C-alpha positions in Angstrom: 3.7 -38.2 12.3 4.4 -37.4 8.4 1.0 -35.4 8.6 1.8 -33.3 11.2 4.9 -32.2 9.9 3.8 -31.5 6.5 0.5 -29.6 8.0 3.3 -27.4 10.2 5.3 -26.6 6.7 2.0 -25.9 5.1 1.5 -23.5 8.3 5.0 -22.0 7.9 4.4 -21.1 4.3 1.1 -19.6 4.6 2.8 -17.5 7.1 5.9 -16.7 5.0 3.0 -15.4 1.9 1.2 -13.4 4.7 4.6 -11.5 5.7 5.9 -11.3 2.1 2.4 -9.9 1.1 2.7 -7.5 3.4 6.2 -6.4 2.8 5.0 -6.1 -1.1 2.1 -4.0 -0.1 3.9 -2.0 2.2 6.5 -1.1 -0.6 9.5 -2.5 1.5 10.9 -4.4 -1.7 11.1 -1.4 -3.9 9.1 -0.3 -7.2 6.9 -3.5 -8.3 9.6 -4.4 -10.9 12.4 -4.9 -7.9 9.6 -6.2 -5.7 8.4 -9.1 -8.2 12.6 -9.9 -8.7 13.2 -10.2 -5.6 10.2 -12.6 -5.1 10.9 -14.3 -8.6 14.4 -15.5 -6.6 12.7 -16.3 -3.7 10.6 -18.8 -5.9 14.1 -20.1 -7.6 15.5 -20.6 -3.9 12.2 -22.3 -2.6 12.0 -19.9 -0.1 8.4 -19.1 -1.9 6.2 -20.8 -4.1 5.2 -20.1 -7.2 1.4 -20.3 -5.7 2.4 -17.9 -3.4 3.9 -15.5 -5.5 0.8 -15.7 -7.6 -1.0 -14.6 -4.3 1.4 -11.8 -3.3 2.0 -10.4 -6.8 -1.3 -11.3 -8.9 1.0 -12.4 -11.6 1.8 -16.0 -12.7 5.1 -16.8 -11.6 7.1 -17.7 -14.9 10.2 -19.3 -14.8 13.3 -16.8 -16.3 15.4 -18.8 -19.1 19.2 -17.8 -19.4 19.7 -17.4 -23.2 
């Protein structure tokens, strides 16, 4: 049962990454800096994984630190 739940969650995450990737490529998030900032916010809120961020932007996710 739990294996199926995890598989479903993976499937949902894959769909979200593809949707965000399409929107990123279409420019829906704005310029690159704005788009990347938006996607980093999604990672911080757990709506996107760091791996998903890299897949979309081609860049490693680096957590911002507040000084």
